[in-house]
C-alpha positions, 0 to 999 in steps of 0.5 A: 490384596486379593491372592492369586489362586494356586490352581489358576491356569495362566491365560496364555496357556488357555489361549494356546490350548484353544488355538490347538483345539481349533486347529485340531478340529479343522484338521479332522474336518478336512481330513475326514471330509465331514459335512453337515455334522456337529463339527460344521455346526460348531464351526458356524458358531465359532468361525463365522463370527470370527470371520465377520469380525475380521471382515469388519476390522478389515473394512474399517482399515480400508475405509480409514485408508481411503479417508487418508488418501482423500485427505491427502488429495484435498490437502494437495488441491488446497496447496495448489489453490493457495499457490494460484491465489498467491499468483493472482494476488501478485498479478493484481498488485502488479496491475494496481501498481502499473495503473498507479504509475500510468495515472501519474504519467498521464498527470505529468502529460497533462501538466506538461501541456499546461506549461507548453512553453518550457522544456522539461525532463521527467524524474522519479523521486528516490529519497527524502530527508525523512518523515512522511512529507516530501519537504526536501527530497532526491530525484534520479536525474542530475547534471548529465540530464541538463539539470542545474541548481535553481531550476523549478520542479512541478508535479500534480497540478502545479509547483513542487519547489526548486533544485538546490543541489545537483550531482551527475545523476541526481538532484536535491529539491526543496519543496514549497512546504519546507520551513525555509521556503519563500516564494513570491506569489500572486493572486491570479484573479487580481494580480495582487502579490504576496509572499508564500511561506513554507510551514511543515507544521501547518502542512502536517496538521491541516495540509496548508501553508501560509501567505502574507503581505497580500496588499489588495489594490482596490478598496479597504474592506474588512475581513474577520479572522479566519474568514476567507472573504472580505467585504469588497470581494477581494480575497476569497476561498478558492482564489488561485495563487501562482508564482509572481513575475517578480520572483528572482528564481521561480518562473511566473504563472505556475500554480502554487495552490488556492486560498483556504483562509484569509484575514486582515493584518493588524496594520489594516493594509495587508492580508495573511492566511493559508493556502492549500497546495496544488501538489500532494506532498505526501505521495510524490513519486514522479516530477517534471524539472523545467530546464528553463531558468529565470533570467533576470536583467542585469 
């Protein structure tokens, strides 16, 4: 360990001495009005570098202050721009939503024109029994709006389902894709009747429901399993299935969907297959309830 010299002078005393000397020189210089002499020369060597250093330090602080002010200005501007972006994003979302609702209303208007003989009331879907598919759901219109049990519900391009329960300001609808749904259908092109069965499982997997007991009125052509066309041209993919006139609850002629596959049954007399529904049952938002009910002769 290095020992401290006994005769060393503390730094603070040296600094104090130099400061006093500088002050004394400055006092003598100003008092005696000395100029051009050795004192000025010494002052030039001592005070000029000190002044330059002080100026440099001052300039550095001023520069940092300016940078800090610029940074604050940029941060404030960025904050304002972000607020503007948020506002425009919200406006864009609102416009998209309004456009989507407008498209839905136009679709309902076109559907209303498609079935002009029926009185209808528009309703908004307000809830479902769970899951991503609207197999059973609630609408915001009910008995106060003239809605009754067994009234038909349409949307998109065709049949949604039927009202199964009502309240003063709501109604519950069971759609044709529900497992408990059975609709008497008919091939529009041939008037051959069939039974349309709801199947939520096939709807989730392939977006199709099923038909069965389709009895062709002409010929006895053959159809391979999974083939949607037989040899006599009776059953083809794309043929429209509508509600039958013999249905006890569904009004006749409402589009259910189109044939996607067909095959001959084991009895060699009837056909069964699948139907692609005319309605998007995953994105239902607005529907039309037909206030006319099926009236069967007593």
